C-alpha positions as CSV (number, residue, x, y, z in Angstrom):
1,M,-13.9,-128.8,-101.2
2,K,-16.2,-130.9,-99.2
3,L,-15.2,-132.7,-95.2
4,S,-16.7,-136.1,-96.3
5,S,-15.8,-138.2,-99.8
6,H,-17.2,-140.3,-102.1
7,H,-15.5,-143.4,-104.2
8,K,-18.6,-143.4,-107.1
9,P,-20.4,-141.0,-109.2
10,F,-23.7,-140.2,-107.9
11,T,-26.5,-138.9,-110.4
12,D,-29.2,-138.1,-108.8
13,I,-28.8,-135.9,-105.3
14,V,-30.9,-132.8,-102.9
15,G,-28.4,-130.2,-101.7
16,L,-29.7,-128.9,-98.3
17,E,-28.4,-125.7,-97.2
18,V,-27.9,-126.3,-92.8
19,G,-28.1,-123.3,-90.5
20,A,-29.5,-120.6,-93.0
21,G,-31.5,-119.0,-90.3
22,L,-34.4,-117.8,-93.4
23,A,-37.4,-116.7,-92.5
24,E,-37.9,-119.1,-95.7
25,G,-36.8,-122.0,-94.7
26,V,-34.0,-124.6,-95.3
27,P,-33.1,-124.0,-99.0
28,A,-33.4,-127.0,-100.9
29,V,-32.9,-128.0,-104.6
30,R,-32.7,-131.5,-106.2
31,L,-30.4,-132.3,-109.3
32,R,-30.2,-135.6,-111.6
33,K,-26.8,-136.1,-114.0
34,R,-28.3,-137.6,-117.5
35,D,-26.9,-137.7,-120.7
36,G,-24.4,-135.4,-119.5
37,K,-26.6,-132.8,-118.4
38,I,-27.7,-131.3,-115.5
39,E,-31.4,-131.8,-114.6
40,L,-33.5,-129.6,-112.1
41,L,-36.2,-132.0,-110.6
42,A,-37.2,-129.4,-107.6
43,A,-35.9,-126.4,-105.3
44,D,-38.3,-124.8,-102.4
45,F,-37.7,-123.7,-98.9
46,L,-38.5,-126.9,-96.6
47,K,-39.5,-126.1,-93.0
48,L,-37.9,-128.4,-91.6
49,P,-37.0,-128.8,-87.1
50,G,-33.7,-127.9,-85.6
51,V,-31.3,-124.7,-84.3
52,L,-27.4,-125.6,-85.9
53,P,-26.1,-126.5,-82.5
54,E,-23.3,-124.0,-81.4
55,T,-21.3,-125.2,-78.4
56,E,-20.9,-129.1,-77.7
57,Q,-23.7,-129.4,-74.9
58,D,-26.1,-127.4,-77.8
59,A,-24.9,-131.2,-79.8
60,Q,-25.6,-133.3,-77.4
61,N,-29.4,-133.0,-77.9
62,K,-30.5,-135.5,-80.6
63,P,-31.3,-133.9,-84.5
64,A,-34.9,-134.1,-84.8
65,T,-34.9,-136.2,-87.7
66,W,-35.6,-134.5,-91.4
67,S,-38.3,-136.0,-93.8
68,L,-37.7,-134.6,-96.7
69,P,-41.1,-134.0,-99.2
70,S,-41.2,-136.6,-101.8
71,P,-40.4,-134.6,-105.2
72,F,-36.4,-133.9,-102.8
73,Q,-36.2,-137.6,-101.5
74,A,-33.0,-138.4,-104.2
75,P,-31.0,-141.4,-103.2
76,H,-28.7,-139.1,-101.5
77,A,-28.0,-136.1,-100.4
78,A,-25.2,-132.9,-100.1
79,L,-25.1,-130.8,-96.9
80,A,-23.9,-127.5,-96.6
81,V,-22.9,-126.0,-92.7
82,C,-23.3,-122.3,-92.6
83,S,-21.5,-122.2,-89.0
84,K,-19.7,-118.5,-87.7
85,Q,-17.3,-120.9,-86.1
86,G,-16.2,-122.7,-89.6
87,F,-14.1,-121.2,-92.0
88,L,-12.5,-121.3,-94.8
89,R,-8.9,-119.9,-95.8
90,H,-5.5,-120.2,-97.3
91,V,-3.4,-121.2,-95.0
92,S,-1.3,-118.6,-95.0
93,D,-3.3,-115.9,-94.4
94,T,-2.4,-113.6,-91.6
95,G,-6.0,-112.3,-91.3
96,A,-8.8,-113.6,-89.0
97,E,-7.6,-116.7,-87.3
98,P,-10.1,-119.7,-87.5
99,P,-11.3,-120.7,-84.0
100,D,-8.7,-122.2,-81.9
101,K,-8.6,-125.3,-82.1
102,R,-7.2,-126.2,-79.1
103,L,-10.6,-125.8,-77.3
104,T,-12.8,-127.5,-80.2
105,S,-12.0,-130.5,-82.0
106,F,-12.2,-129.5,-86.0
107,R,-13.7,-131.7,-89.2
108,T,-11.0,-130.7,-91.8
109,T,-10.0,-130.7,-95.4
110,S,-7.9,-129.0,-97.9
111,R,-6.2,-128.4,-101.3
112,I,-4.5,-126.9,-103.8
113,S,-6.1,-124.8,-106.6
114,A,-3.1,-124.1,-107.1
115,S,1.3,-124.8,-107.9
116,D,2.5,-121.6,-105.9
117,L,-0.8,-120.9,-103.7
118,P,-0.7,-122.0,-100.4
119,P,-3.5,-124.8,-99.5
120,L,-6.8,-123.7,-99.3
121,E,-8.4,-125.3,-95.9
122,A,-11.8,-125.6,-94.3
123,G,-13.5,-127.0,-91.0
124,L,-15.9,-127.2,-89.5
125,P,-16.3,-127.8,-85.4
126,E,-16.6,-131.6,-85.5
127,F,-20.1,-131.3,-83.0
128,Q,-22.3,-129.8,-85.6
129,A,-20.5,-132.1,-88.2
130,A,-21.7,-134.3,-85.8
131,W,-25.0,-132.9,-85.4
132,T,-25.3,-131.9,-88.7
133,A,-24.6,-135.9,-90.1
134,R,-27.3,-137.0,-88.2
135,L,-30.2,-135.1,-89.3
136,L,-30.9,-138.0,-92.1
137,P,-32.1,-141.7,-90.8
138,E,-30.6,-144.3,-91.1
139,G,-32.4,-146.4,-94.5
140,R,-34.6,-143.8,-96.0
141,R,-34.6,-140.9,-98.8
142,P,-31.9,-139.8,-99.3
143,T,-29.0,-140.4,-97.5
144,A,-26.5,-138.1,-96.3
145,C,-23.2,-138.6,-98.7
146,S,-21.2,-135.9,-98.1
147,I,-21.0,-132.6,-95.5
148,Q,-19.5,-129.1,-97.2
149,I,-18.6,-125.8,-96.1
150,A,-21.0,-123.2,-97.3
151,S,-19.0,-120.8,-98.8
152,A,-16.9,-123.6,-100.5
153,A,-20.3,-124.7,-101.8
154,A,-21.3,-121.8,-103.3
155,L,-18.2,-121.7,-105.0
156,N,-18.6,-124.6,-107.1
157,G,-22.3,-123.5,-108.0
158,L,-20.3,-120.4,-109.4
159,V,-17.5,-122.8,-111.6
160,T,-19.1,-124.7,-113.2
161,A,-21.8,-122.1,-114.6
162,P,-21.4,-121.1,-118.9
163,V,-21.4,-117.9,-118.1
164,F,-18.2,-118.1,-116.0
165,A,-17.0,-120.5,-119.0
166,A,-17.5,-117.2,-121.5
167,A,-15.5,-115.2,-119.4
168,S,-13.0,-118.3,-119.4
169,G,-12.4,-118.9,-115.6
170,T,-10.9,-115.4,-115.2
171,A,-13.3,-113.5,-112.8
172,T,-13.9,-111.9,-109.8
173,V,-17.1,-112.9,-107.7
174,L,-18.8,-111.9,-105.1
175,F,-21.0,-114.7,-103.2
176,V,-23.4,-112.8,-100.7
177,F,-24.2,-114.4,-97.5
178,P,-26.7,-112.9,-94.9
179,G,-23.9,-111.6,-92.1
180,H,-20.7,-111.8,-94.7
181,T,-19.3,-111.6,-98.3
182,S,-16.8,-114.1,-99.9
183,L,-14.4,-112.5,-102.4
184,A,-13.4,-115.2,-104.9
185,A,-10.9,-114.1,-107.6
186,F,-10.6,-117.1,-110.4
187,Q,-7.5,-117.5,-113.0
188,D,-8.0,-120.0,-115.3
189,S,-11.0,-121.5,-113.6
190,R,-9.0,-121.7,-110.7
191,L,-9.3,-120.4,-107.3
192,V,-6.0,-117.7,-107.1
193,L,-7.4,-115.9,-104.0
194,Y,-10.0,-116.0,-101.6
195,R,-11.3,-113.3,-99.0
196,E,-14.3,-113.1,-97.1
197,H,-15.7,-109.0,-95.3
198,P,-18.1,-108.8,-92.7
199,V,-20.8,-107.1,-94.9
200,G,-23.5,-108.7,-96.1
201,Y,-27.2,-108.2,-97.4
202,V,-28.3,-108.3,-93.3
203,H,-26.6,-105.2,-93.3
204,L,-27.8,-103.4,-95.7
205,R,-31.1,-103.7,-95.2
206,S,-29.9,-102.8,-91.6
207,A,-28.9,-99.7,-92.6
208,V,-32.3,-98.9,-94.7
209,S,-33.8,-100.0,-92.4
210,T,-32.6,-97.8,-89.7
211,Q,-31.7,-94.3,-91.5
212,M,-35.2,-94.6,-93.4
213,G,-37.3,-95.5,-90.3
214,I,-39.4,-98.4,-91.3
215,D,-39.4,-102.6,-90.5
216,I,-35.9,-104.4,-91.7
217,T,-39.3,-106.4,-93.5
218,L,-39.8,-104.0,-96.0
219,A,-36.4,-102.6,-96.5
220,D,-35.8,-105.1,-99.4
221,S,-39.1,-103.8,-100.6
222,V,-37.6,-99.9,-101.0
223,L,-33.6,-102.1,-102.3
224,D,-35.9,-103.5,-105.2
225,D,-37.9,-100.1,-105.9
226,T,-37.4,-97.8,-108.2
227,L,-39.4,-95.1,-106.4
228,I,-37.1,-94.0,-103.0
229,D,-33.1,-94.0,-104.1
230,P,-31.5,-95.9,-101.4
231,A,-28.0,-95.2,-102.9
232,P,-26.8,-92.1,-100.8
233,I,-27.6,-95.1,-97.3
234,I,-26.0,-97.7,-98.6
235,E,-23.0,-96.8,-100.8
236,P,-21.2,-95.9,-97.8
237,V,-21.2,-99.4,-96.6
238,L,-20.4,-101.0,-99.8
239,R,-17.3,-98.8,-100.3
240,P,-14.9,-101.0,-97.9
241,L,-16.0,-104.0,-100.0
242,F,-15.5,-102.9,-103.3
243,R,-12.2,-101.4,-102.0
244,Q,-11.6,-104.8,-101.7
245,V,-12.1,-105.7,-104.5
246,E,-10.3,-103.1,-106.5
247,I,-7.3,-104.6,-104.5
248,S,-7.4,-107.7,-105.6
249,A,-8.0,-106.6,-109.1
250,D,-4.4,-104.6,-108.6
251,Y,-2.8,-107.8,-107.0
252,L,-4.3,-109.8,-110.0
253,S,-2.8,-108.1,-112.5
254,R,0.5,-107.2,-110.7
255,R,1.8,-110.1,-109.9
256,R,-0.6,-112.6,-111.6
257,N,0.0,-111.2,-115.0
258,C,-3.9,-111.2,-114.9
259,K,-6.1,-108.4,-116.0
260,V,-9.7,-109.3,-115.1
261,D,-12.3,-107.9,-116.9
262,H,-15.2,-109.5,-115.6
263,F,-16.8,-109.2,-112.3
264,F,-20.2,-111.0,-111.1
265,I,-22.4,-111.1,-108.1
266,C,-24.4,-114.2,-106.6
267,G,-26.8,-114.4,-104.1
268,L,-27.6,-111.4,-103.2
269,P,-31.9,-111.4,-102.7
270,S,-32.3,-107.6,-102.9
271,G,-30.9,-104.2,-104.5
272,T,-28.7,-105.5,-106.8
273,R,-29.4,-102.2,-109.4
274,Y,-27.9,-100.4,-106.6
275,W,-25.3,-102.7,-105.7
276,S,-24.4,-102.1,-109.4
277,S,-24.5,-99.3,-109.7
278,V,-22.5,-98.5,-106.9
279,F,-20.2,-100.9,-108.1
280,S,-20.2,-99.8,-111.7
281,H,-19.3,-95.6,-110.0
282,M,-16.4,-96.9,-108.4
283,M,-15.0,-99.5,-110.7
284,N,-15.9,-98.3,-114.0
285,R,-16.6,-102.1,-114.6
286,P,-20.1,-103.9,-114.4
287,L,-21.7,-106.2,-112.3
288,T,-23.3,-108.7,-113.7
289,V,-26.3,-111.2,-111.5
290,C,-24.9,-114.6,-112.3
291,P,-28.5,-116.7,-112.0
292,V,-27.9,-119.7,-110.0
293,F,-29.2,-122.6,-111.9
294,D,-27.5,-121.1,-115.2
295,G,-27.2,-123.9,-117.6
296,V,-29.6,-126.3,-115.7
297,E,-32.3,-127.8,-117.4
298,R,-36.1,-128.7,-116.3
299,P,-37.3,-131.2,-116.9
300,A,-41.4,-130.3,-119.0
301,R,-43.3,-132.8,-116.5
302,Q,-40.7,-131.6,-113.0
303,K,-41.8,-128.0,-113.5
304,Q,-44.2,-127.9,-111.0
305,Y,-41.7,-128.2,-108.4
306,T,-39.9,-125.5,-109.6
307,A,-42.1,-122.6,-110.9
308,A,-42.0,-121.0,-107.9
309,I,-39.1,-120.1,-106.9
310,S,-38.8,-116.2,-107.5
311,T,-35.8,-114.3,-109.1
312,A,-34.5,-112.9,-105.8
313,N,-34.7,-116.4,-103.9
314,E,-33.0,-118.5,-106.3
315,Q,-30.1,-116.5,-105.0
316,L,-30.9,-117.8,-101.5
317,L,-31.0,-121.2,-103.3
318,M,-27.4,-120.9,-104.9
319,T,-25.8,-122.7,-101.0
320,A,-28.1,-125.8,-102.2
321,Y,-27.5,-125.9,-105.4
322,G,-23.9,-125.5,-105.4
323,A,-23.6,-128.8,-102.6
324,A,-25.7,-130.3,-105.0
325,R,-23.5,-129.7,-108.0
326,A,-20.5,-130.2,-106.3
327,V,-20.8,-134.2,-105.8
328,L,-22.7,-134.0,-109.0
329,E,-19.4,-133.2,-111.3
330,D,-17.3,-134.4,-108.2
331,V,-15.5,-131.2,-107.2
332,D,-13.2,-130.5,-104.8
333,A,-13.3,-126.3,-105.4
């Protein structure tokens, strides 16, 4: 679901996640479509200046111009914005409302994913969209061609994955971000349910840090360690989230006559083993990690620009990858 559109196919695109606030840098993924196949040309975290403005006053300052390293200088760029003020929701939801549009002008787009469902709407404050559009200078590669909501961009990356196709496009997926987790249910590759739960991987880090009395920067090593079992600490944090998965699965079964046997998780940089353990205990079903670059070819001559990405950091590239993939596939999901 993109906030800007294009009228011709693109074959070489770099996806950038704006506003992620990662210590590693700005997530960047360059993809090329050739002979019907998707190739990974470069993937990394770039040290680029500027912070996504939170107010219209902050946005009045011209953003620093981004100059990308040569491996990422695709002709065009897809920008996925990670904004606390942005939203993605079914328009008839009775849950949390988006920010008050009477006070802030929003750039919005919507689409219908299924004929019997309300439209899915994405929105971003106009001042943030305009600020983002000015990050890349005109006349130099890359040129911005798409602005997307980060959560919608992540969806696009999953729906083109072979593991998703192997599940016949019917699955429940957890897209984990720092401050929240998006719960998305698909039936025959159509998005039929979307919710956001206020628990992300940062909350797990904080729980481990607080209860074990360690610095938060060491929490990931504990979550990936086998010597110390942090399950008693993180289970109370995860249980409400997994309860929502349980409710969603029941909804699909009762209301849509759709039994869900496949559960995926994307975007989680650490602690996958323990998330899966708690999930299996509650749901009696496995929770499968979806590799970000699942099904994407890596040309031998380009491996120097992708080989350094660890499995954990690859998950942090989920949104940038999805943004680029959406433009290559011209998907509006």
